[in-house]
N, C-alpha and C positions, 0 to 999 in steps of 0.2 A: 586841746592841743592835738589829741589823738584824730579828731574830726578833719583837721588841716592836713595831718600826715595821709589820711586815707584819700583826702581830695587830691593831694599832690601825686600820690600815686597812680590814682585813676587818670589824672592828664599826663603823667610820665608814660604809661601803659598806651594811651591813646597817640602821644606823640612818637612812639616806637611803631605802632600800627600804621599811622599816616606815612612814615618815612618808608616802611616795607612796601606800601603800596606804590609810592611815587618811584621806589626802585624799581619795582617789577614792571611798571608803566613805561619806565625810560628804557628797559630793555626789550620788553615784548612788544610795544607799539612799533618802533622802528623796524622790528623784523617782520610784522606783519605787511607794513608798508612795502618793505624792500621786496617782497614776494611778487610785486608788479613787475619789478625790474630785477630779475635774478643775478645780472651781471654787476649790480652794485653790491652783492654780497661778496664777490670776488675781491674788491678794494677794501671791504672791512676785513676779510680774513687775511690779506696781504699786510694790512696795518697791525692786525693782531699777532701776526707771526713775526713782524719786525720788531714789535715790542716785546715778543718774548726771546727774541736773539739778543737785543740790548740787554735785557735782564740776564740771560745766561751769560753773556760775556763780563756783565757787572758781577754776577755771583763768583764767576771764576777768578775775578781780580781782586774780591774781598778775602780779606783775612780773618781767621776765627779767634784773633788774640784776645778780645774781650772775655772770652769764657773763663780766662784764667782770674780776672777780676771780681767776676760776678759768679758765685758758685751755682746760682738758680738757672743760668744762661748756658745751654749747651754750646758747642763749637758750631754744629749745623745751625743753630738758631743766630749765632753770632754773625755767621757767614750770610745767612738771609736777611739779616738787618742791615749789614755793610752792603750787600747787593742792591737792596731797596734804595739805601742812600745814594750809591752810585749811579743807578737808573735814573734817580731824580735829578742829580747834577748833570748828567748827560741830556735829560730831556729839557732842562731849564737852559743850558747853552744852545741847543737846537733850536728852542722857541725864541730866543734872543737874537741868534742868527737869522733865523726866518724873517722876524720883524724888521731887522736891519736891511736885509737884502730886498724885501718888499719896500721899504721906504726909499731906498736908493733907486730902484727900478722905477717907482713912481716920479721921481724927480727927473729922470732922464726922459721920460716920455712925453 
């Protein structure tokens, strides 16, 4: 039984390591590729700033009332979770609207 647990731990740490490598590659390789076309970085920065603005608005709209129910959760943590949820809802609605507009515009072409 102890050997199975040790083997499981090894594969779990190997999985963590591979996920870290994949995330690093997903971030670093596009940055290296975009150095050939620096104007593409402006579009990426604009999208990132827009995402931060949406999260800022969502954070301002969220309430910290869950902190009273859960003693381990602070008011700031509650607002952070609420802001993340509202951001997710906004992005889902924008994605569905984008898909709908694309399909309707394809129909009229």
